[in-house]
C-alpha positions in Angstrom: -54.6 -65.8 -128.1 -57.1 -66.1 -125.4 -56.4 -66.0 -121.7 -57.2 -69.7 -121.4 -54.8 -70.5 -124.3 -52.0 -68.5 -122.8 -52.6 -70.1 -119.4 -52.5 -73.6 -121.0 -49.3 -72.7 -122.8 -47.7 -71.5 -119.6 -48.7 -74.6 -117.8 -47.1 -76.8 -120.6 -43.9 -74.7 -120.4 -43.9 -75.0 -116.7 -44.4 -78.8 -116.9 -41.5 -79.0 -119.4 -39.3 -76.9 -117.2 -40.1 -79.1 -114.2 -39.3 -82.2 -116.2 -35.9 -80.7 -117.3 -35.1 -79.7 -113.7 -36.0 -83.2 -112.5 -33.7 -84.8 -115.1 -30.9 -82.5 -114.0 -29.7 -79.0 -114.8 -26.8 -78.6 -117.1 -25.1 -75.3 -117.6 -21.6 -73.8 -117.8 -22.3 -70.9 -115.5 -24.4 -70.4 -112.3 -24.6 -67.1 -110.5 -26.1 -66.8 -107.0 -27.4 -63.4 -105.9 -28.5 -62.1 -102.6 -31.9 -60.6 -101.7 -30.9 -57.3 -103.3 -29.9 -59.0 -106.6 -26.1 -58.5 -106.1 -23.9 -61.4 -107.2 -22.5 -63.2 -104.2 -21.2 -66.5 -105.8 -20.4 -67.7 -109.3 -19.7 -71.3 -110.3 -18.2 -71.6 -113.8 -16.9 -74.3 -116.1 -14.0 -72.5 -117.8 -11.8 -73.9 -120.6 -9.0 -74.7 -118.1 -11.3 -76.2 -115.4 -14.1 -75.4 -112.9 -14.0 -72.2 -110.8 -16.0 -71.0 -107.8 -15.8 -67.2 -107.0 -17.3 -65.7 -103.8 -18.0 -62.0 -103.6 -18.4 -59.6 -100.7 -21.3 -57.1 -100.2 -19.5 -54.6 -102.4 -19.3 -57.1 -105.3 -15.5 -57.7 -105.0 -14.1 -61.1 -105.5 -12.8 -62.2 -102.1 -12.2 -66.0 -102.6 -11.8 -68.2 -105.5 -11.4 -72.0 -105.8 -10.4 -73.4 -109.1 -9.0 -76.7 -110.5 -6.8 -76.5 -113.6 -4.2 -78.7 -115.2 -1.7 -77.8 -112.4 -4.2 -78.9 -109.7 -6.5 -77.3 -107.2 -6.0 -73.7 -106.0 -7.6 -71.5 -103.3 -7.0 -67.8 -103.5 -8.1 -65.2 -100.9 -8.2 -61.4 -101.5 -8.6 -58.5 -99.1 -11.3 -55.8 -99.3 -9.1 -53.9 -101.8 -8.9 -56.9 -104.2 -5.2 -57.6 -103.3 -4.1 -61.2 -103.2 -3.4 -62.1 -99.5 -3.3 -65.9 -99.3 -3.2 -68.9 -101.5 -3.2 -72.7 -101.0 -2.4 -75.1 -103.8 -1.7 -78.7 -104.4 0.3 -79.3 -107.6 2.4 -82.1 -109.0 5.4 -80.4 -107.2 3.5 -80.6 -103.8 1.3 -78.5 -101.6 2.0 -74.8 -101.0 0.7 -72.1 -98.7 1.5 -68.5 -99.6 0.8 -65.4 -97.5 1.1 -61.9 -98.8 1.1 -58.5 -97.2 -1.2 -55.6 -98.0 0.8 -54.8 -101.2 -0.5 -58.1 -102.6 2.1 -58.1 -105.4 1.8 -61.8 -106.1 5.0 -62.7 -104.3 4.2 -64.4 -101.0 6.0 -62.8 -98.0 5.8 -66.2 -96.3 5.7 -69.4 -98.3 5.4 -72.9 -96.9 5.7 -75.8 -99.3 6.5 -79.5 -99.4 8.2 -81.1 -102.4 10.0 -84.3 -103.0 13.0 -83.1 -100.9 11.0 -82.1 -97.9 9.2 -79.1 -96.3 10.5 -75.5 -96.9 9.6 -72.2 -95.4 10.8 -69.0 -97.1 10.4 -65.4 -95.9 10.6 -62.3 -98.2 10.9 -58.6 -97.3 8.5 -55.9 -98.6 10.5 -55.8 -101.9 10.0 -59.4 -102.6 13.6 -60.3 -101.8 14.4 -63.5 -99.9 15.6 -62.8 -96.4 15.3 -66.3 -94.6 14.7 -69.9 -95.6 14.3 -73.0 -93.5 14.2 -76.5 -95.0 14.1 -80.0 -93.6 15.7 -81.8 -96.5 16.5 -85.5 -96.9 20.2 -84.9 -95.9 19.2 -82.7 -92.9 17.8 -79.3 -91.9 19.1 -76.1 -93.5 18.7 -72.5 -92.4 19.8 -69.7 -94.8 19.8 -65.9 -94.2 19.9 -63.4 -97.1 21.0 -59.8 -97.3 18.8 -56.9 -98.5 19.6 -57.8 -102.1 18.4 -61.4 -101.6 21.9 -62.8 -101.7 22.7 -65.7 -99.3 25.0 -64.4 -96.5 24.9 -67.2 -93.9 23.9 -70.8 -93.7 23.6 -73.4 -91.0 23.0 -77.0 -91.8 23.0 -80.3 -90.0 23.9 -83.5 -91.9 24.9 -87.0 -90.8 28.5 -85.7 -90.8 27.5 -83.0 -88.2 26.7 -79.3 -88.2 28.1 -76.7 -90.7 28.0 -72.9 -90.3 29.2 -70.5 -93.1 29.3 -66.8 -93.4 29.5 -65.2 -96.9 30.5 -61.7 -98.0 28.6 -59.6 -100.5 30.6 -61.0 -103.4 29.6 -64.6 -102.4 33.0 -65.5 -100.9 33.0 -67.6 -97.8 34.6 -65.5 -95.1 34.2 -67.9 -92.2 33.0 -71.4 -91.7 33.0 -74.2 -89.2 34.0 -76.9 -89.2 
């Protein structure tokens, strides 16, 4: 093939590519790289829904946004790849989850809203519940848990008035008012 023939072929291919791009680009995966050629973002159409991943300069995934059958979800990871924060909006309601440096998947602080109202729960470093606050339809509730995650005290306010209860390790009420 002569140089002129090769040039004419390349010009035809370029014209075809321009026409395809003008008509719209369809793909299941797009990777965006930085000036050094390192992946910095990836947009994918997965079987369970679309996903956008963002990578740091070291190539580690730091943020992901996906939409699946449960709804949209944003996940944030630290420089070690540990899960640190998540935001979701599912059929059950929105939820914000914050984790410590262990990133064990159990949020240390979780704020959510469901059909009964907003809730805030706090867990210790072992993933055990230690405190929970809810503003339910019947009124607010504050619960405190022992180191084993067992409820030990509760304060609530209903239309009938306040209630305070203290519970022993066996789950028996040892004091309450009224």
